SETOR-386696 format. One line per field, with one value per residue (C-alpha): residue number from 0; residue in one letter; x, y, z. Coordinates in steps of 0.25 Angstrom, whole numbers. Example, Ala and Ser with C-alpha at 12.3 -4.5 7.8 and 13.67 -1.06 7.14 Angstrom:
! residues 2
seq: 0 1
type: A S
X: 49 55
Y: -18 -4
Z: 31 29
***
This chain:
! residues 569
seq: 0 1 2 3 4 5 6 7 8 9 10 11 12 13 14 15 16 17 18 19 20 21 22 23 24 25 26 27 28 29 30 31 32 33 34 35 36 37 38 39 40 41 42 43 44 45 46 47 48 49 50 51 52 53 54 55 56 57 58 59 60 61 62 63 64 65 66 67 68 69 70 71 72 73 74 75 76 77 78 79 80 81 82 83 84 85 86 87 88 89 90 91 92 93 94 95 96 97 98 99 100 101 102 103 104 105 106 107 108 109 110 111 112 113 114 115 116 117 118 119 120 121 122 123 124 125 126 127 128 129 130 131 132 133 134 135 136 137 138 139 140 141 142 143 144 145 146 147 148 149 150 151 152 153 154 155 156 157 158 159 160 161 162 163 164 165 166 167 168 169 170 171 172 173 174 175 176 177 178 179 180 181 182 183 184 185 186 187 188 189 190 191 192 193 194 195 196 197 198 199 200 201 202 203 204 205 206 207 208 209 210 211 212 213 214 215 216 217 218 219 220 221 222 223 224 225 226 227 228 229 230 231 232 233 234 235 236 237 238 239 240 241 242 243 244 245 246 247 248 249 250 251 252 253 254 255 256 257 258 259 260 261 262 263 264 265 266 267 268 269 270 271 272 273 274 275 276 277 278 279 280 281 282 283 284 285 286 287 288 289 290 291 292 293 294 295 296 297 298 299 300 301 302 303 304 305 306 307 308 309 310 311 312 313 314 315 316 317 318 319 320 321 322 323 324 325 326 327 328 329 330 331 332 333 334 335 336 337 338 339 340 341 342 343 344 345 346 347 348 349 350 351 352 353 354 355 356 357 358 359 360 361 362 363 364 365 366 367 368 369 370 371 372 373 374 375 376 377 378 379 380 381 382 383 384 385 386 387 388 389 390 391 392 393 394 395 396 397 398 399 400 401 402 403 404 405 406 407 408 409 410 411 412 413 414 415 416 417 418 419 420 421 422 423 424 425 426 427 428 429 430 431 432 433 434 435 436 437 438 439 440 441 442 443 444 445 446 447 448 449 450 451 452 453 454 455 456 457 458 459 460 461 462 463 464 465 466 467 468 469 470 471 472 473 474 475 476 477 478 479 480 481 482 483 484 485 486 487 488 489 490 491 492 493 494 495 496 497 498 499 500 501 502 503 504 505 506 507 508 509 510 511 512 513 514 515 516 517 518 519 520 521 522 523 524 525 526 527 528 529 530 531 532 533 534 535 536 537 538 539 540 541 542 543 544 545 546 547 548 549 550 551 552 553 554 555 556 557 558 559 560 561 562 563 564 565 566 567 568
type: M Y Q Y T D F D R Q F V R A R A A Q F R D Q L T R N L A G Q L G D D E F R P L R L Q N G W Y I Q R H A P M L R V A V P Y G E L N S R Q L R T L A Q I A R E F D R S Y A H F T T R Q N V Q Y N W I P L P Q A A D V M E R L A A V D M H G I Q T S G N C I R N I T S D A L A G V A A D E E I D P R P Y C E L L R Q W S T L H P E F A F L P R K F K I A V S G A R E D R A A I G W H D V G L K L V K N A A G E I G L R V Q V G G G M G R T P I V G S V I S E F V P W Q Q I L V Y L E A I V R V Y N R Y G R R D N A Y K A R I K I L V K A E G Q K F F D A V E A E Y R A I L T H D T D A D A Q V I P Q A E F D R I N A C F V R P A G V A P R A E F D A E A A A G Q S S A P Q A Y R R W L Q R N V H A H Q V P G Y R A V T L S V K R A G Q A P G D A T D V Q M D L A A D L A D R Y S S G E L R V T H D Q N L L L P W V V A S D L P A L Y E A A K A A G Y A T P N I G L V T D M I A C P G G D F C A L A N A R S I P V A E E L T A R F D D L D E V F D I G E I D L H I S G C I N S C G H H H S G H I G I L G V D K D G T E W Y Q V T L G G S D G S D H A P V A V P G K V I G P S F A A S E I A D A V E A I L D T Y R A Q R Q S G E K F I D A V H R L G I D P F K A A A N A Q R T S T A R A E A
X: -43 -33 -37 -26 -24 -20 -6 -6 -12 -1 10 6 3 16 23 16 21 35 35 30 42 52 46 46 61 64 57 64 78 80 79 86 80 89 84 70 69 68 58 49 50 46 33 30 36 44 50 46 49 41 36 35 27 19 16 4 3 -10 -7 -12 -20 -31 -37 -50 -58 -53 -39 -41 -48 -36 -27 -36 -35 -20 -20 -29 -21 -7 -5 -10 -24 -21 -13 -8 -12 1 3 7 -7 -1 -5 5 5 15 14 13 23 33 30 15 20 17 3 0 6 -3 -15 -12 -10 -23 -30 -20 -11 4 16 24 33 27 42 56 63 53 41 31 16 10 1 -9 -21 -31 -42 -37 -48 -59 -53 -62 -49 -43 -38 -32 -34 -20 -23 -20 -7 -4 -7 2 13 11 12 24 32 28 41 47 61 69 63 63 75 75 84 71 56 49 34 25 12 1 -10 -20 -28 -27 -24 -12 -16 -5 6 14 24 30 32 45 36 23 14 2 -7 -9 -15 -7 -13 -17 -25 -15 -12 2 9 16 28 35 47 56 46 47 47 57 70 69 55 54 42 43 47 40 48 37 25 19 22 12 5 9 24 23 29 41 43 43 52 62 60 63 74 82 79 83 96 100 93 102 104 114 105 91 87 92 87 73 71 68 82 87 77 81 96 96 84 83 94 84 73 81 86 71 67 79 75 61 64 74 63 53 63 73 67 62 52 46 34 31 32 23 9 0 -14 -20 -12 -17 -31 -30 -26 -35 -47 -44 -47 -62 -72 -78 -90 -102 -95 -101 -105 -118 -126 -118 -120 -117 -112 -109 -123 -129 -121 -126 -140 -140 -133 -122 -112 -100 -91 -98 -97 -82 -80 -86 -77 -64 -65 -74 -68 -73 -74 -73 -86 -98 -106 -93 -83 -70 -69 -57 -57 -49 -39 -34 -40 -37 -29 -24 -11 -15 -17 -19 -31 -35 -40 -54 -53 -48 -59 -69 -63 -64 -79 -81 -74 -83 -96 -92 -81 -82 -72 -60 -51 -39 -27 -24 -11 -16 -17 -32 -42 -51 -64 -64 -78 -88 -102 -105 -119 -112 -104 -113 -113 -98 -96 -103 -96 -83 -85 -89 -76 -67 -64 -72 -63 -65 -50 -45 -35 -35 -25 -28 -28 -13 -3 7 17 18 30 39 28 31 41 56 60 52 58 45 31 20 8 8 9 -2 -10 -8 -11 -24 -28 -24 -33 -45 -55 -61 -65 -50 -46 -55 -52 -37 -41 -33 -19 -9 -2 9 17 30 38 51 57 53 40 30 20 23 26 33 19 11 6 11 21 27 40 45 60 69 77 86 76 64 52 51 43 46 35 33 23 18 20 10 8 3 -12 -22 -20 -6 -5 10 18 29 36 33 43 49 44 55 61 55 44 44 33 26 26 21 6 7 16 5 -6 2 4 -11 -15 -6 -13 -26 -22 -16 -23 -31 -46 -47 -32 -27 -15 -5 -9 -7 7 10 5 12 24 28 34 21 18 32 31 18 24 37 29 21 33 38 25 24 38 34 22 30 40
Y: 55 65 71 73 88 91 92 78 73 80 75 60 61 67 57 46 53 54 39 35 43 36 22 25 28 16 7 13 11 26 26 14 5 11 25 21 13 25 32 20 18 32 28 15 5 -6 -18 -30 -45 -48 -34 -19 -16 -2 4 14 24 25 36 33 22 30 26 30 20 26 24 10 7 12 3 -9 -4 -4 -18 -23 -16 -16 -27 -41 -35 -33 -23 -24 -14 -12 -10 5 8 7 -2 -11 -17 -29 -32 -19 -19 -8 -3 0 7 22 18 14 26 35 26 29 44 45 42 49 38 35 27 38 35 21 16 21 28 39 42 32 32 38 28 29 23 17 22 36 46 36 29 30 31 42 55 62 59 55 56 71 70 57 65 77 67 61 74 78 65 63 65 73 76 74 61 54 45 42 31 22 22 30 27 36 32 41 38 47 36 31 17 16 9 15 8 21 15 7 18 27 38 36 47 48 60 65 77 84 90 102 94 97 87 81 68 58 53 40 37 25 14 3 -12 -19 -26 -17 -15 -2 5 21 29 42 54 65 64 76 83 94 89 102 98 83 85 93 82 71 79 79 64 60 70 64 50 54 60 49 36 25 23 13 1 0 -9 3 14 16 27 17 13 28 31 18 21 36 37 50 56 53 60 72 73 73 84 93 91 94 107 111 110 118 129 130 122 132 121 119 127 118 106 111 107 119 118 121 110 100 105 103 89 86 90 78 69 73 62 57 64 58 53 58 53 44 36 24 10 -1 -11 -22 -21 -21 -33 -40 -37 -42 -55 -51 -62 -64 -60 -46 -44 -48 -38 -27 -31 -31 -23 -11 0 11 25 39 43 38 28 24 13 10 -4 -12 -20 -32 -35 -48 -60 -74 -76 -62 -56 -46 -32 -37 -33 -36 -25 -30 -30 -15 -11 -18 -10 3 0 -3 11 18 11 12 21 34 29 28 16 15 5 0 -4 -18 -19 -18 -7 1 9 21 27 16 19 10 6 1 -9 -21 -17 -15 -28 -35 -28 -29 -44 -46 -38 -47 -36 -40 -50 -47 -48 -34 -35 -50 -60 -61 -46 -48 -38 -44 -38 -43 -51 -60 -62 -48 -40 -41 -38 -49 -62 -70 -69 -63 -66 -82 -80 -71 -80 -92 -84 -79 -94 -99 -89 -89 -92 -79 -85 -88 -74 -67 -76 -72 -58 -45 -48 -41 -51 -45 -51 -46 -53 -46 -38 -25 -27 -23 -32 -25 -39 -32 -25 -38 -45 -57 -53 -62 -58 -65 -69 -76 -88 -93 -90 -96 -88 -88 -79 -72 -70 -58 -56 -44 -33 -21 -10 -1 -3 -6 -21 -18 -3 -2 -5 -16 -25 -40 -50 -62 -75 -83 -90 -88 -97 -104 -100 -113 -110 -96 -97 -109 -100 -88 -98 -103 -89 -86 -99 -96 -82 -89 -99 -89 -76 -70 -66 -55 -54 -50 -57 -46 -44 -59 -58 -47 -54 -68 -64 -70 -83 -92 -87 -90 -104 -107 -102 -110 -123 -121 -120 -133 -140 -135 -140 -154 -154 -150 -161
Z: -22 -26 -40 -50 -54 -69 -64 -58 -71 -80 -70 -71 -86 -89 -80 -89 -101 -96 -93 -107 -113 -103 -106 -122 -121 -112 -122 -133 -127 -125 -110 -103 -93 -82 -85 -87 -74 -64 -73 -74 -59 -56 -64 -56 -66 -61 -69 -61 -62 -74 -80 -76 -64 -63 -50 -50 -39 -32 -22 -8 -14 -20 -34 -41 -50 -63 -59 -55 -68 -75 -66 -71 -85 -84 -78 -90 -101 -97 -86 -83 -78 -64 -55 -40 -29 -20 -5 -8 -15 -29 -41 -48 -62 -65 -80 -88 -100 -99 -113 -108 -96 -101 -106 -92 -86 -95 -91 -76 -78 -85 -71 -63 -59 -61 -56 -52 -40 -37 -38 -37 -26 -23 -15 -18 -19 -6 1 12 19 8 17 17 17 21 33 46 54 45 52 40 26 21 6 4 11 2 -10 -6 -4 -17 -24 -16 -19 -33 -42 -30 -37 -24 -21 -34 -31 -16 -10 -11 -12 -2 3 10 17 23 34 40 48 62 56 47 34 26 33 35 44 33 23 21 26 33 36 46 46 60 68 79 92 84 74 63 52 51 47 56 48 48 40 37 36 26 23 14 20 33 37 46 51 49 60 64 60 63 71 64 51 47 35 27 29 26 12 19 29 19 10 22 24 10 8 20 14 0 6 16 11 6 -9 -9 -4 -9 3 13 5 11 21 32 32 33 44 52 50 53 63 70 60 49 57 60 45 41 51 47 32 36 43 32 21 30 33 21 9 -1 -6 8 5 -7 2 13 9 7 13 -1 -7 3 2 -14 -12 0 -9 -17 -6 -3 -2 -16 -20 -13 -1 11 25 24 33 39 33 43 33 44 49 35 32 44 42 28 32 22 18 27 16 15 30 30 18 27 38 30 18 22 30 39 32 37 29 36 27 19 19 13 6 3 -10 -7 -18 -12 -20 -21 -34 -35 -28 -17 -23 -37 -45 -59 -69 -67 -52 -53 -62 -52 -40 -48 -50 -35 -33 -42 -36 -22 -19 -27 -37 -27 -22 -14 -15 -1 6 7 -9 -9 -15 -6 -9 0 -2 -1 4 16 11 -3 5 1 -14 -14 -7 -18 -29 -23 -21 -36 -39 -30 -20 -8 -1 14 18 20 31 32 28 13 12 10 4 -6 -16 -30 -26 -35 -45 -50 -42 -46 -31 -25 -19 -18 -23 -15 -23 -22 -7 -6 -15 -6 6 0 -4 10 17 8 19 24 37 40 35 44 56 54 54 50 45 36 27 18 7 1 -10 -6 5 -2 5 -5 2 15 22 34 38 37 49 41 31 20 13 0 1 -9 -4 -15 -26 -18 -12 3 12 25 35 45 56 63 53 52 43 55 52 63 61 68 70 72 59 61 52 53 59 51 57 52 40 26 21 8 -2 1 16 17 17 27 36 35 38 50 55 54 61 72 74 74 84 94 92 103 101 91 89 76 69 71 85 87 81 90 103 99 92 79 85 85 70 66 72 65 52 53 57 45 37 42 40 25 23 28 19 7 10
***
């Protein structure tokens, strides 16, 4: 993990002190709400439907156990004893009273955490693959590059008030587990024919009202110049992006409208910075600076190749319970260090919203990290937690401990491992609630035999068109819509985030008119029943959708809508 320097700590603590002064003046009536609003947003504080919401930055998803315990403590002392892990590898609180906000920021700063640039029209938290640094298919560790981007973008004076928010994701593995095509800028670390490291750059991706997968603007930017190239992209966006319409202000709209003209403007700006800008030397990354940051991402003390432990064979020899064997299959991942595994702790449980964890559960996860993962964890894109440094021979003991802590549900990548935003229960922008839909689907598919029979599937739920639940990239996507004050839900099929489940990122297709809240679980079940009836041997759901098209699934869902209406009548 990146280790804060004295400068980093002074910076974050000074920011917390500034926020306390701003909050004190606001509460005293000396700083109006309109003047305070951009200041609190720059520190991650929103005013939501019922109470303030704080978004805490977890850069590229890395946490240590001390930080997680502090997050649990904040939930216990300031919130309603829980927090929410987001699809962008952050942590959110929904009930912290604003007068206590400065106290919370100081608690975070004490463990090298903050909410800087987790909101507002700026460059947001840099995200990456949760398996970065440990993935068996990793070609280049993206974490040092993520950290360089984080430091470059934090409080960048030119990019503090962009036309809209701006999101960057980085991947260094063969499989894209960071959904880079769906970001304003997606970066893939690559090597050229000479073995030199660079980055393939996609630009103009995003969800919302107009789902667009990013276009490749450069196949290879030398890593030393990536900040220069990003500076050029964001300058052109800042100069020409629309500010008159929030729905058309994202860079994806500019790229779609201008096409090659946008690409040419970026290339011209890039060359101008390299040739004429007096700050170019400061933006070209020196090898010494990269080496300083890269040194933070060495393996934890004691982690070294060791004799392999065949967990599957050991489970078979010991006649292990089926639940354990399923956990090995779904929650345990190959590792680049022989004798080690990465393990996902499922944060998807009956009775809790996807991504929610109580203070007690967070403390238990911190304990598991200390005992089995060198004190480190990751927040995943799928709203789970991951232990990156597990000795393979410790898997049986970890399973028992994770099961006791409620983290051993063997459902990673399956239908109940769904993504969902907080929806209308909390968000002022939402048109409908996401959490009740997730709860009903979790209850509907509570039979693990059935869940395993359905197989790999990405189910994503958003409470509004802003797509915080990434419904566009779900194999099945559910979008909450409002019809005359009533909650309805639109269903899409065939979307992908670009991972190996469906390696080309594409938006799903709408299957027809919206479904009432009482119909949506039946519609999803009808879709999955159709898949099971018509699939070929070994065929995944997403592959069946591509082969069959959406018509048979649409017909089944609509037929279920009719039967539900008759039953209710």
